[in-house]
C-alpha angles and dihedrals in degrees: 000000000000127000124223116235090232089059091051091049094045090051093050093045092049093053097038108042114210093018118149107223130190119180126191125189100222098194105021088242103106088240108079115053136167115213128195113193126184115184140162088223090067093066110120091010125119118240090254092052088049090052092047089053091055095045090049087053089058089062099223095310092122110105090016118051091006116046102184136014122178097202128199117179134179145164113247091255089055102044 
């Protein structure tokens, strides 16, 4: 089952308030996306911790509704 880009963006924004989120559908199939997320909540977090926050926001949909997500994250100072 494919997932809409708007749904990915909504889930991330709900879990990480104030995040700037850009989602690109890489293949046009609703299954392979790239996400760029910039959030103040990422300050003083490692890249792994930032990615974990985004994956948690997706509420277990990775690997099921969402097959692939190329993820770039940054704090506003690093963007």
